[in-house]
N, C-alpha and C positions, 0 to 999 in steps of 0.2 A: 545337413542340408538346411538352409534357412528358408522359411516360408514367409511370403509377403502377401498381403491382401490385394486383390483386384476385384473389380465389379464385373459380373457376368450378365450379359443380355442375350437371351435367346431370340432367334429370328425365325420367321416362317415365310415361305414363298407362296405367292398367289399367282395362278396361271389361268387365264380365261379358258373356260371349257373343261378344266381339269380340277379346279378347287385349290386347296391349300395343302402344304406339307412342310415338315420341319426343314429349316435351311441354315443350320449351323448356329453360330453364336459369335459375339464380339466380347472382347476383354478391354477394360478401362481402368485407369488408376483411381479416378474419382467419379462420382455421379455427375459432376459438372462436365467432365470429359465425355461421359456417355451421352449426355444430352447434346453436346456440341457435335459428336460423331453422327448422331441421328439427324440433327439439323442439317449438317453438311450432306448427308446421304439424300434427304428429301430435296435439298437445294439443287441437286444434280438431276432430278427427275423432270420429265417433260410436263407441260401444263395439263395434258390429257393422260388418263391412266393407261399405261402400256399394257400389252397382253400378258406380260410376265414381270413381276417385281417382288421384292422382299420387303418385309416390315418387321419392326420389333414385336416380340410376342412374350407375354408373361411379365411377371414382376422381376426386376433385376435383383441380384443378391451378391453378397460378398463370398469370395472363395480364396483359400490359401494357395497361392501359386508358388511353384518352385522358383529359384533365383533366375534361371534362364528365361522362363516365361515372363517373370516380372520385368527383367531387363528389356525384353522385346517390347513389352507394352510401354515401358518408360521411354524407350527410344522412338516410339511412334508419335504422331501428331496428337491424336485423341483416343487412340485405341487400335486394336487389330481385329480383323474378321477372320474366322476359321469356319470351314465348311465340312470337315471330315472328323470322324472320331467322336467319342462320347462328349457330351456337354459336361464341363467340369462341375463336380458336385452333384450330378444328377443320377449317377449310377446306371445310366443306360445310353444307348446309341442316340435315340431321338431326344432324350432329356425332357420330354414334356411331362412335368409334374405340376399338380395344382398350385402349390405354394411351397417354396423352399424355406426351411427353418431360418435361414439367415437373410431372408428377403428384406430389402430396404423399405422403410416406411414411405408411404405415398404422401 
């Protein structure tokens, strides 16, 4: 099985009156794709903060994806969003870790 690198970005959801919670992750071929994905996401938001929305959380990092996952990301515009299952490379369902060892430099 061939592994190829992708960029992982964790997300969190903010809901008025409830606070925040993990909200999956997105996968991207490059950091430029990740930034474009986030810019497009914010571009679809209304001018006023909605009662519920997601936002990027934590430092993005590289992860070795299997060929099928890499192909899915490659076929996307700027990345794919996933809401279920463990965050790649995190070792847990919510994936909230202080800093991943393969974190991208800021």
